[in-house]
C-alpha positions, 0 to 999 in steps of 0.5 A: 489513470491506472493504465497510465501508471498514476497509482500510489500504494504508499500508506495504503492498507486493506481491511475486512468490514461486513464481509467485504474487503476494502482498500484505504488510502490508495491514491489513483490520480484523476483522469486528465481527459475526465470532466467534472464527474471525475472520481475522488483520488483517495476514496475507499475502494471495494475489492472483489474477492471470493468469500473463502478468500475473505474468510482466510484473510479474516483469520490472518488479520485476527492475529494481533498486529497483522495488517493487510498491505497491497504490494502491487497493482497490475492488469491480468490477461483479461485486462482486469485490475488486480491487487497483490496483497500481503500481511505485515506487522508494523514496526515498533517505535524503537525499531524506527529509532534504530533505523533512523540512527543507522541512516544518519550514521551512513549519511555522515560517513558519505559526507566525510568521504565526499569531503576528502575527494 
């Protein structure tokens, strides 16, 4: 399924628990040629990471408000699946409201321009 591009990173995040890096909410569609032994699409996935990398990630996530976010999934030269990670800070609710208001205003302008033509 990954080779066919059937992965979705939307709403996924990673967390360090018990010295292991776990990836949550990443959707990998079931393999079409699979049978009844297919995997659960949104199961928690353990990522293989060197211990010093885990310690570095723990340091990043200890800071309040930072979360590990997967940016992309790709295959390296050896054919192994890799996940590129980044730390991110969540939006405040007032930031979201401002973005929604700006989006609505942009839609109104587009409707008005479209109506004139």
